[in-house]
C-alpha positions in Angstrom: 34.8 2.2 -35.0 32.0 4.6 -34.7 29.5 1.9 -35.8 31.2 -0.3 -33.5 30.5 1.7 -30.5 26.8 1.9 -31.7 26.4 -1.3 -31.5 28.0 -2.2 -28.3 25.4 0.6 -26.9 22.7 -1.0 -28.1 22.9 -4.1 -27.0 23.2 -2.8 -23.4 19.7 -2.2 -22.4 19.1 -6.4 -23.0 22.3 -6.9 -21.3 21.5 -5.2 -18.1 18.2 -6.9 -18.0 19.6 -10.2 -18.3 21.7 -9.7 -14.7 19.9 -10.5 -11.6 19.7 -7.7 -9.4 20.5 -7.4 -5.7 16.8 -6.7 -3.5 18.6 -3.5 -2.0 21.4 -1.1 -3.3 22.9 -1.0 0.3 26.4 -2.5 -0.2 26.7 -5.6 2.2 28.2 -4.6 5.9 26.7 -0.8 5.4 25.0 0.7 7.6 23.4 3.7 5.4 19.9 3.2 6.6 21.2 3.6 10.1 19.0 6.0 12.5 20.4 9.4 13.1 19.5 12.4 15.2 17.6 13.9 12.3 14.0 12.7 11.9 13.5 9.9 8.9 10.9 7.7 7.5 8.2 10.2 8.1 4.6 8.9 7.4 1.1 10.2 7.8 -1.7 7.9 8.1 -5.5 8.1 8.7 -7.4 8.6 11.4 -10.7 7.0 12.1 -12.1 10.4 10.8 -9.4 12.1 8.6 -11.6 15.0 8.3 -10.9 16.0 11.8 -7.3 14.4 12.5 -4.3 12.2 11.1 -1.2 10.5 13.0 2.2 10.4 12.0 5.1 7.9 12.9 8.6 8.5 12.2 12.4 7.1 13.3 15.0 8.9 15.0 18.2 7.3 17.0 18.1 7.0 20.8 19.3 10.0 21.9 15.3 11.4 20.9 13.0 10.4 23.3 9.1 11.6 23.5 9.3 14.3 20.7 7.4 17.3 19.5 5.2 17.4 16.4 4.3 21.1 15.3 1.2 21.5 12.9 -0.2 24.7 11.8 -2.2 26.0 9.4 -0.8 26.5 6.1 -0.2 29.9 4.9 2.0 31.7 1.9 4.2 33.1 4.1 7.6 31.1 6.1 6.5 33.1 9.1 4.5 30.2 10.0 1.8 31.3 13.2 -0.4 29.7 15.6 1.7 26.6 15.8 0.7 23.9 18.3 2.5 21.2 19.7 2.0 17.8 20.1 4.0 15.5 22.1 4.7 12.0 20.5 5.1 8.1 22.1 8.0 6.3 21.7 9.0 2.7 21.0 12.5 1.4 21.1 13.3 -0.7 18.1 17.3 -3.0 17.9 17.9 -4.0 14.0 21.0 -4.7 12.6 21.6 -1.0 11.6 21.5 -0.3 15.1 19.2 0.7 18.1 16.1 3.3 16.7 13.5 5.0 18.6 10.4 5.2 16.5 8.0 8.0 17.7 4.0 8.3 17.1 2.1 11.5 17.4 -1.8 11.7 16.8 -3.6 14.9 15.7 -6.9 15.6 16.1 -9.3 18.9 16.5 -8.8 19.9 12.9 -11.0 21.8 10.4 -12.4 19.8 7.3 -10.5 20.2 3.6 -8.1 22.3 5.3 -4.3 22.7 4.7 -2.1 22.1 7.1 1.7 22.1 7.5 3.3 19.7 10.0 7.1 19.0 10.8 8.0 16.5 13.1 11.6 16.8 15.8 14.7 15.0 16.2 18.0 16.0 18.4 18.7 19.7 17.6 17.0 19.5 14.2 13.4 19.2 12.5 12.0 17.8 9.5 11.1 19.8 6.9 7.5 21.3 6.9 5.1 19.0 5.0 1.9 20.3 3.6 -1.0 17.9 3.9 -4.7 18.5 3.5 -7.4 17.1 6.1 -10.3 15.1 3.8 -13.9 16.7 3.2 -17.4 15.9 3.4 -18.9 13.2 1.8 -20.4 15.2 -0.9 -16.8 15.9 -2.1 -14.9 14.4 -4.9 -11.8 12.1 -3.3 -8.6 10.5 -5.2 -7.1 7.6 -3.8 -3.9 5.8 -5.0 -3.5 1.9 -5.1 -0.5 -0.2 -5.2 -0.2 -3.5 -5.1 3.1 -5.4 -3.5 6.3 -3.1 -3.5 8.6 -5.4 -1.6 11.7 -5.9 -3.9 13.8 -3.5 -5.3 12.2 -0.7 -3.8 14.9 1.9 -4.9 15.6 1.1 -8.2 12.6 -0.1 -9.4 9.3 0.8 -7.3 10.3 4.6 -6.9 9.4 5.3 -10.4 6.0 3.5 -10.1 5.5 6.3 -6.8 6.9 9.1 -9.2 4.7 8.1 -11.9 1.1 7.6 -9.9 2.2 11.2 -8.1 2.2 13.2 -12.0 -1.0 11.0 -12.8 -3.0 12.6 -9.6 -1.3 15.2 -8.1 -4.8 15.9 -6.2 -4.5 12.3 -4.4 -5.3 12.2 -0.9 -4.7 8.9 0.8 -2.6 5.9 -0.3 -3.5 2.3 0.0 -0.8 -0.1 -0.1 -1.8 -3.9 -0.6 0.8 -5.7 2.0 4.4 -6.7 1.2 5.9 -3.6 1.2 9.5 -5.2 1.8 10.8 -8.5 1.3 11.8 -9.0 4.8 11.4 -12.9 6.2 13.5 -12.9 8.6 13.4 -10.1 10.7 16.3 -8.3 9.6 15.2 -6.3 7.2 15.8 -2.6 8.2 17.5 -1.6 4.9 14.7 -3.0 3.1 12.0 -0.4 5.1 14.5 2.4 4.5 14.7 1.6 1.1 10.7 1.5 0.7 10.6 4.9 2.5 13.3 6.2 -0.1 11.0 5.0 -2.6 7.5 6.5 -1.7 9.2 9.9 0.1 7.0 13.0 -0.3 4.1 10.4 -0.9 3.9 9.0 2.5 4.3 12.6 4.1 2.0 14.5 2.5 -0.9 12.0 2.0 -2.5 9.3 4.2 -0.7 6.1 4.0 -2.7 3.3 4.4 -1.3 -0.2 4.0 -2.4 -3.5 4.4 -0.3 -6.1 6.1 1.3 -8.8 3.8 3.0 -12.3 4.4 6.3 -10.4 4.4 5.7 -8.2 6.8 5.4 -11.4 9.4 8.5 -13.8 9.7 9.2 -17.8 10.2 10.0 -18.1 13.9 12.1 -21.3 14.3 12.0 -22.2 10.8 12.4 -25.6 9.5 12.0 -27.2 13.2 8.5 -28.4 14.7 8.1 -25.1 16.6 8.1 -23.3 13.5 5.7 -20.3 13.7 4.7 -17.4 11.8 5.5 -13.9 13.9 4.7 -10.4 13.4 7.6 -8.5 12.5 8.5 -6.0 14.9 8.8 -3.2 12.2 5.0 -3.5 11.4 3.9 -2.0 14.7 6.2 1.2 14.8 6.4 2.0 11.3 2.9 3.3 11.0 0.5 5.0 13.3 -2.8 3.4 12.3 -6.1 3.5 14.0 -6.3 1.0 16.9 -10.0 -0.2 15.9 -9.2 -3.5 14.6 -10.6 -7.2 15.4 -9.4 -7.9 18.6 -7.5 -10.9 17.5 -5.7 -8.7 14.8 -5.5 -5.5 16.5 -2.5 -3.9 15.2 -3.1 -5.2 11.3 -6.6 -4.7 10.9 -8.6 -1.2 11.1 -11.1 0.8 9.0 -12.0 4.5 8.5 -14.0 7.2 6.5 -12.8 9.0 3.8 -15.1 11.3 1.8 -18.1 8.9 1.3 -15.6 5.8 1.4 -15.5 3.6 4.1 -12.2 1.8 4.0 -11.8 -1.6 5.6 -8.2 -3.4 6.1 -7.9 -7.0 6.9 -5.1 -9.1 7.8 -5.3 -12.1 5.5 -1.8 -13.8 7.0 -3.2 -13.7 10.2 -6.9 -15.2 8.9 -5.0 -18.0 6.9 -2.2 -18.8 9.6 -3.0 -17.8 12.9 -6.9 -18.8 12.9 -8.6 -15.3 12.8 -10.4 -15.6 10.2 -13.5 -16.0 11.9 -12.8 -13.1 14.2 -12.1 -11.2 11.8 -15.2 -12.2 9.7 -17.3 -10.8 13.1 -15.3 -7.4 13.1 -15.8 -6.8 9.4 -19.3 -7.4 9.5 -19.8 -5.0 11.9 -17.7 -2.5 10.8 -19.8 -2.9 7.2 -23.3 -3.1 9.0 -22.8 -0.1 10.7 -21.6 1.7 7.4 -23.2 5.0 6.3 -20.9 5.6 3.3 -22.3 5.1 -0.1 -18.9 3.7 -0.9 -16.7 0.5 0.9 -13.7 -0.5 -0.1 -12.0 -4.2 1.5 -8.0 -3.7 1.1 -6.4 -7.2 2.0 -2.9 -8.6 0.9 -4.1 -12.0 -0.2 -6.9 -12.8 -3.0 -9.9 -13.9 -2.5 -9.8 -15.0 -6.2 -6.0 -15.6 -6.6 -4.9 -15.4 -10.5 -1.7 -17.8 -9.9 -1.7 -21.2 -9.9 -1.9 -23.3 -7.2 -3.2 -20.7 -4.7 -6.6 -20.6 -3.1 -6.6 -18.8 -0.1 -9.4 -21.2 1.3 -10.2 -19.8 4.6 -10.6 -16.3 3.4 -13.1 -17.3 0.8 -14.9 -19.7 3.2 -15.2 -17.0 6.5 -14.5 -14.0 4.9 -15.9 -13.6 1.4 -19.9 -14.1 2.8 -19.2 -10.9 4.5 -17.8 -9.3 1.6 -21.1 -10.4 -0.5 -24.0 -9.9 2.1 -22.5 -6.0 2.3 -22.5 -5.8 -1.6 -18.9 -4.2 -1.0 -17.8 -2.1 -4.1 -14.1 -2.8 -4.5 -11.7 -5.6 -2.9 -8.4 -4.5 -3.5 -5.6 -7.1 -3.1 -1.8 -8.2 -4.1 0.2 -11.1 -3.2 0.0 -12.7 -6.7 2.3 -10.3 -8.5 0.1 -10.2 -11.7 -2.8 -7.9 -12.8 -6.3 -9.3 -12.6 -10.1 -8.4 -12.1 -12.9 -10.3 -12.1 -16.3 -9.8 -10.5 -19.3 -11.9 -9.1 -21.0 -12.7 -12.5 -23.3 -10.3 -13.8 -23.6 -8.2 -10.6 -21.8 -4.8 -10.9 -20.2 -5.4 -7.6 -17.9 -6.2 -5.5 -15.0 -6.1 -8.1 -11.9 -7.7 -7.2 -8.7 -6.6 -8.4 -4.8 -7.9 -8.0 -1.8 -5.7 -9.2 1.4 -5.5 -8.0 3.8 -2.2 -8.2 6.8 -3.7 -7.8 9.4 -5.8 -10.1 8.8 -9.4 -9.3 6.9 -10.5 -11.2 4.7 -13.9 -11.4 2.8 -15.9 -14.2 -1.0 -16.2 -14.6 -2.9 -19.2 -14.4 -4.8 -20.8 -16.6 -8.2 -20.6 -14.6 -7.4 -16.6 -14.0 -7.4 -16.2 -18.0 -10.6 -17.6 -18.1 -12.0 -15.9 -15.4 -10.7 -12.8 -15.3 -10.6 -9.9 -17.6 -8.6 -8.3 -18.1 -5.6 -9.8 -16.8 -1.7 -9.0 -17.3 1.8 -10.4 -16.8 5.1 -8.3 -16.4 3.8 -5.2 -15.9 4.2 -2.8 -13.1 1.4 -0.7 -12.5 -0.6 2.1 -10.4 -4.3 2.5 -9.8 -6.0 5.8 -9.5 -9.4 6.0 -8.3 -11.4 9.2 -8.4 -14.5 9.0 -5.9 -17.8 11.0 -5.6 -21.5 10.2 -4.2 -22.5 9.1 -7.4 -19.3 8.0 -9.2 -16.5 6.0 -8.4 -14.0 5.8 -11.7 -11.2 3.2 -11.5 -8.2 3.5 -13.4 -5.2 0.9 -14.1 -2.1 2.4 -15.6 1.2 1.4 -15.9 4.5 2.8 -14.8 5.1 4.4 -18.1 1.4 6.1 -17.8 -0.4 4.1 -20.4 -4.3 2.9 -19.4 -4.1 -0.7 -18.8 -7.8 -0.4 -17.2 -10.7 1.4 -16.6 -14.1 1.4 -15.8 -16.9 3.2 -14.1 -19.6 1.8 -11.2 -22.6 4.6 -11.2 -24.6 4.6 -8.1 -28.9 5.4 -9.3 -31.1 7.4 -7.4 -32.3 4.0 -5.8 -29.2 2.9 -4.2 -28.5 0.7 -7.2 -25.3 0.3 -8.9 -24.3 -0.4 -12.5 -20.7 -1.3 -13.7 -19.8 0.7 -17.1 -16.5 -0.3 -18.8 -14.4 2.2 -20.4 -12.5 0.7 -22.8 -11.2 3.6 -24.8 -7.5 4.3 -24.5 -6.7 0.9 -22.9 -3.5 -1.0 -24.3 -3.5 -4.8 -25.1 -3.3 -7.0 -22.4 0.3 -8.3 -22.0 2.2 -11.4 -21.4 5.6 -12.4 -20.3 7.7 -12.7 -23.0 10.3 -14.6 -21.7 11.1 -18.3 -20.7 12.7 -17.9 -17.6 14.2 -15.2 -15.2 17.8 -14.2 -14.6 18.2 -17.0 -12.0 16.6 -19.7 -14.2 13.4 -19.5 -12.3 10.6 -20.6 -15.1 7.4 -20.1 -12.7 8.0 -16.6 -12.8 9.0 -13.6 -15.1 11.0 -11.5 -13.5 12.4 -11.2 -9.8 
């Protein structure tokens, strides 16, 4: 009997893997993620100059209007002194979980490279005191985290990726997300946003979160009718307190900021492809990059210029926006959308390096072209990326959710401003392929869903 029990226990993991999971862990009909008088969904995001300020968004129920954010220098005593109060602006959102109020407070006039504590107000309640350090001067080293699509099963699967990233890079100041944070699609996705915040947890409150928007942050209005059109989901403008310096045609979904010697420009690929804003965003990006005096440049967007998945060309991006990236010699183009891993450059040039990665469990299959033109590539692998940057070097690492090194290289600047790429092979694991013929739902075009 004991041997039989051991055999059954050994069989359980494979049985569990075969089962299709729901997208959220919320029981049907539950309002578990309904807003309350206690503040939640707290997320800090960069201002244009995050060495002197940042912005915070959070949520409460409708009993809270124009609440306060309190901020002070961090100290070792619980007797926090020198508190400054900032009044928030409030917007109203109605979802399947009921009415909620979303608040935004912008903080400026802070000292560079200084640890602050801040908290946000509810109705008769406050959040925890969160610690966040402003960014330093351009000559100081900077660590960033970069995540591909989270999108599905955020609590059950994405949360461990976030935890692994925080353990690997506890000094990270900024977290970049390449879009499709939730699956969404029908604008009834409040519980999915609740699970994204549950997965992101302290990362959202104590690093500066800079997301690109994905196609799943939009939804199809009048779907399957002649009036069908893509519309920005109502959560996006309220969920993040982003800089308001984007392209006019994509004002709330494109933006840029500087971070310790790095200019980060965030592009809305969905709007460029589906709403006709590619040319306007290209003109904006051209100006943002032409004015750049930082030694390093990163462009963040959802849809890749070079897709590792079969049948995706994103022609408008390559025709209109890619020439701007090439002309300004962008160092890294960080992307998502295709739920695989792939990296490539432009011939023998050191830059740009184009990366596609995925943090969530939804996994696609690589195209034959990707296998021929990208190196390394990967399937069936949840990943996070760590970027360590100083004025002379940019080190990139992609790691699996268990912490194993999957890809690594360095970009090195010489005294004349030129750059070389040095591949880091030591310690990398072998490229991973999908070993399953189909998913639990029987799809052969995906590896897991």
